Structures are given as C-alpha cells and as structure tokens.
C-alpha positions in Angstrom: 113.1 -58.4 -27.5 110.8 -59.4 -24.7 112.3 -56.7 -22.4 111.8 -53.9 -24.9 108.5 -52.6 -23.4 110.0 -52.6 -19.9 113.0 -50.6 -21.2 110.7 -48.2 -23.0 108.6 -47.7 -19.8 111.7 -47.1 -17.7 113.0 -44.5 -20.2 109.7 -42.7 -20.1 109.7 -42.6 -16.3 113.2 -41.2 -16.3 112.1 -38.5 -18.8 109.1 -37.7 -16.6 111.3 -37.5 -13.6 113.7 -35.1 -15.3 110.7 -32.9 -16.3 109.4 -32.8 -12.8 112.8 -32.3 -11.1 113.1 -29.0 -9.2 115.5 -26.5 -10.7 116.6 -23.1 -9.5 116.0 -20.1 -11.8 118.4 -17.1 -12.2 116.5 -15.3 -9.4 116.9 -18.3 -7.0 113.3 -19.5 -7.4 113.1 -23.3 -7.1 111.3 -24.2 -10.3 108.7 -27.0 -10.2 105.2 -27.7 -11.5 103.6 -26.3 -8.4 105.8 -23.2 -8.5 104.8 -22.5 -12.1 101.1 -23.1 -11.4 101.2 -20.8 -8.4 102.8 -18.1 -10.4 100.3 -18.6 -13.3 97.4 -18.2 -10.9 98.9 -15.1 -9.3 99.5 -13.5 -12.7 96.1 -14.3 -14.1 94.5 -13.0 -10.9 96.4 -9.7 -11.2 96.5 -9.2 -15.0 93.9 -11.5 -16.5 94.1 -14.4 -18.9 96.6 -12.7 -21.2 99.2 -13.2 -18.5 99.2 -16.9 -19.1 102.1 -17.0 -21.6 105.5 -18.6 -21.2 107.1 -15.2 -21.8 105.2 -13.6 -18.9 105.8 -16.7 -16.7 109.5 -16.8 -17.5 109.8 -13.1 -16.6 107.9 -13.5 -13.3 109.9 -16.6 -12.3 113.3 -15.3 -13.5 113.9 -18.1 -15.9 114.1 -18.6 -19.6 110.6 -19.1 -21.0 111.7 -22.4 -22.6 112.2 -23.8 -19.1 108.4 -23.9 -18.7 108.3 -26.6 -21.3 110.4 -28.9 -19.1 107.2 -29.2 -16.9 104.4 -28.6 -19.4 104.0 -29.7 -23.0 102.4 -26.4 -24.0 100.3 -23.6 -22.5 97.1 -25.7 -22.8 98.8 -28.4 -20.7 99.5 -25.7 -18.2 95.9 -24.4 -18.3 94.6 -27.9 -17.6 96.9 -28.2 -14.7 95.6 -24.9 -13.4 92.1 -26.1 -13.8 92.9 -29.2 -11.9 94.4 -27.1 -9.1 91.1 -25.2 -8.8 89.2 -28.5 -8.6 91.6 -29.7 -5.9 91.1 -26.5 -3.9 87.3 -26.9 -4.2 87.2 -30.5 -2.9 90.0 -30.3 -0.4 88.8 -31.8 2.9 85.4 -32.6 1.4 84.0 -35.6 3.1 80.3 -36.0 2.4 78.2 -37.9 4.9 75.1 -40.1 4.6 72.9 -37.3 3.2 73.7 -37.4 -0.5 71.6 -34.3 -1.2 73.5 -32.3 1.3 76.7 -33.7 -0.2 75.8 -32.5 -3.7 74.8 -29.1 -2.4 78.1 -28.6 -0.5 80.0 -29.8 -3.5 78.2 -27.2 -5.7 79.0 -24.3 -3.3 82.6 -25.4 -2.9 83.1 -25.2 -6.7 81.3 -21.8 -7.0 83.2 -20.3 -4.0 86.5 -21.5 -5.3 85.8 -20.0 -8.8 85.0 -16.7 -7.2 88.4 -16.6 -5.6 90.0 -16.9 -9.0 87.4 -15.4 -11.4 89.8 -14.4 -14.2 91.1 -17.9 -14.7 87.9 -19.7 -13.8 86.1 -18.4 -16.9 88.8 -20.1 -19.0 88.6 -23.5 -17.4 85.0 -24.1 -16.5 84.4 -26.1 -19.7 87.6 -28.1 -19.7 88.2 -31.7 -18.8 91.5 -31.8 -17.0 92.1 -35.6 -17.1 94.1 -35.2 -13.8 93.9 -36.6 -10.3 91.8 -33.8 -8.6 89.2 -34.0 -11.3 89.2 -37.8 -11.0 88.5 -37.5 -7.3 85.7 -34.9 -7.9 83.9 -37.1 -10.4 84.4 -40.1 -8.1 82.8 -38.2 -5.3 79.9 -36.8 -7.3 79.0 -40.1 -8.9 79.4 -42.0 -5.6 76.8 -39.7 -4.0 74.3 -40.5 -6.8 75.0 -44.3 -6.5 74.4 -43.8 -2.8 71.0 -42.4 -3.6 70.2 -45.7 -5.3 70.5 -44.8 -9.0 71.8 -47.3 -11.4 75.1 -46.7 -13.3 73.5 -45.1 -16.4 71.2 -42.8 -14.5 73.9 -41.8 -11.9 76.1 -40.6 -14.8 73.3 -38.8 -16.5 72.3 -37.0 -13.3 75.9 -36.2 -12.4 76.4 -34.8 -15.9 73.3 -32.5 -15.6 74.3 -31.5 -12.0 77.9 -30.6 -12.7 77.1 -28.7 -15.9 74.5 -26.7 -14.0 77.0 -25.9 -11.3 79.8 -25.0 -13.6 77.6 -23.0 -16.0 76.1 -20.9 -13.2 79.5 -20.5 -11.5 81.0 -19.4 -14.7 78.2 -16.8 -15.2 78.8 -15.5 -11.7 82.5 -15.1 -12.1 82.2 -13.6 -15.6 80.1 -10.8 -14.1 82.8 -10.3 -11.5 85.4 -9.7 -14.2 83.4 -6.9 -15.7 84.6 -3.3 -15.2 82.7 -1.8 -12.2 80.7 0.7 -14.3 79.4 -2.1 -16.6 78.7 -4.4 -13.7 76.6 -1.8 -12.0 74.8 -0.7 -15.2 73.8 -4.3 -15.8 72.5 -4.7 -12.3 70.6 -1.4 -12.4 68.9 -2.3 -15.7 66.4 -4.5 -13.8 65.4 -1.5 -11.6 65.5 1.1 -14.3 65.0 0.0 -17.9 62.7 -2.9 -17.2 60.6 -1.0 -14.7 59.9 1.6 -17.4 58.5 -0.8 -20.0 54.7 -0.2 -20.6 52.2 -2.9 -19.8 50.6 -2.4 -23.2 53.6 -3.8 -25.0 55.1 -6.0 -22.2 52.2 -7.2 -20.1 54.1 -10.2 -18.5 57.0 -8.0 -17.5 54.7 -5.4 -16.1 52.9 -8.0 -14.0 56.1 -9.0 -12.3 58.0 -5.7 -12.4 58.2 -5.5 -8.6 60.1 -8.8 -8.5 62.5 -8.1 -11.4 65.3 -6.4 -9.3 66.0 -10.0 -8.1 67.4 -10.6 -11.5 70.4 -8.5 -10.6 71.6 -11.1 -8.2 72.9 -14.6 -8.8 70.5 -17.5 -9.5 73.1 -20.0 -8.4 71.4 -21.1 -5.1 68.0 -21.5 -6.7 69.4 -23.4 -9.7 71.3 -25.8 -7.5 68.3 -26.4 -5.3 66.0 -27.0 -8.3 68.5 -29.4 -9.8 68.9 -31.4 -6.6 65.2 -31.5 -6.0 64.6 -32.7 -9.5 67.2 -35.5 -9.0 65.7 -36.4 -5.6 62.3 -36.7 -7.1 63.7 -39.4 -9.5 65.5 -41.3 -6.8 64.4 -44.9 -6.4 63.2 -44.3 -2.8 61.1 -41.3 -3.8 59.6 -43.3 -6.6 58.8 -46.2 -4.3 57.1 -43.8 -1.9 55.1 -42.2 -4.7 53.9 -45.6 -5.9 53.0 -46.5 -2.4 51.0 -43.3 -2.0 49.2 -43.9 -5.3 48.2 -47.5 -4.2 47.1 -46.2 -0.8 45.0 -43.5 -2.4 43.5 -46.1 -4.8 42.6 -48.4 -2.0 41.0 -45.6 0.0 39.0 -44.6 -3.1 37.7 -48.1 -3.6 36.7 -48.4 0.1 34.8 -45.1 -0.1 32.8 -46.5 -3.0 
C-alpha cells in the first residue's frame, strides 16, 4: 500500500508522455503540442478567433480533430497554451540590468510589440492567467525588478499587479483597434479632427479649449501610460521616499536658520 502514490505518479507520467509524443498525421505532419500551437496562431492570424476550433485545426493539420485532444484537454487549454507562447515570445532573451525602471519599460514594450504581431489572438488572451512556464518566468522577472527597487513583498506585488494590468489593458486596446476594418479604424481616428473640432464652445467649453490638441487622441496612449505608471511607482520607491524625507528635513533646517 505504501507504494500506491508512486505507482499512481508513474502512471500519470506515462499518460502525459503519451499525450506529448509526436505523431504523424495523414498529410505527413509530425503532430506535437508545438505544431498545434503554431498552426493555431497561423489560422487565427489569417482568419480570426473563429479559426480556433478543433475542426479547423484538424483540417489544417490533416488529422482527425479528436487527435488534438491527445495534446490539449479542450480548446480553452489550447488557448492558454497559445497565450503562454505569446508571453514566451515577449520575454525571449530579456535580461534586465541594474536599472529596474528601464527593465519595466522594456518589458512593457516587449509585451505590446508581441501582441501587435498577433492582434487577432492577443485580444482573446490578454486577460487570461496561463499557469504555465513562460508566464511564471514573466511574473518572476517583473516582481524581481520591483524587489530590486527596494519594495517589500506586499508592495512589490501590488505595484506589479497595477503595472502589468496597465500594460496588458493598453496593449489590448491597441491591438483591438488593429483588428477593426480599415474604414472603421480610419473613421474613429478622424473623429478627433472632424467631429470633436466642430463642437461649439458654448456647450463644450473644455473641449473647445483644447481642440487643437485633440487629434493626439487618435494615436496610442501606451507610451504615456507606461511612463506615468513607472514614474508613479518610482515616486513610491524606498530610495525616493528617503530622499524626499531628507529634502524636507534640509528645508526645515534652512527655514529655522533663516529665522
């Protein structure tokens, strides 16, 4: 009886190996988790999210659709694997240095740029938690940068949460715009130059006061949002707080001397 857990674990490992083992399809494609993910990314890029079905994947790979279930429990399992692949591409080769702010900024841009390369699938996965190795590495990297900045565990997690949600939220907005039909995308962009410029000052005084700047709204706010977020985090960093307290004490001493 004492060996039962070991036997059960060995059985599960054999099943996992069987699921991951490469198999050739009718068309000669060597089937594997990576092959399926590659195909899913290609189909979604060409045809949109509706292409992520076992039927479409089976047809594209030249296999029975049920073969997909040897590698993924269901389509959501596949979607999470795709999401993790995107995370992996974003952080591939990423080795932040001593500047934690520069590290966060590079991380943000890597995520946004990678999402823009796969906009149709990125909008599906931005809010998901993959629970896989690439995401683990990304969270490890982001949190370590904030620990490097001197934050305690609780604050590091709070700031990472706000940072990554800001990055993913703005990246998702940007890629959603990229998936719009061209005429709708252009109409939305031109609205800031046309519709908003025509609003009378009598009814919309604030808009009228800044009307010459409103065309900026047609572009992405990603860079500004990331810079604001990192600046806000930096202002809360222990070193920045220590400098601020020192400046206050120095100003107080100077004030007392002047009296």
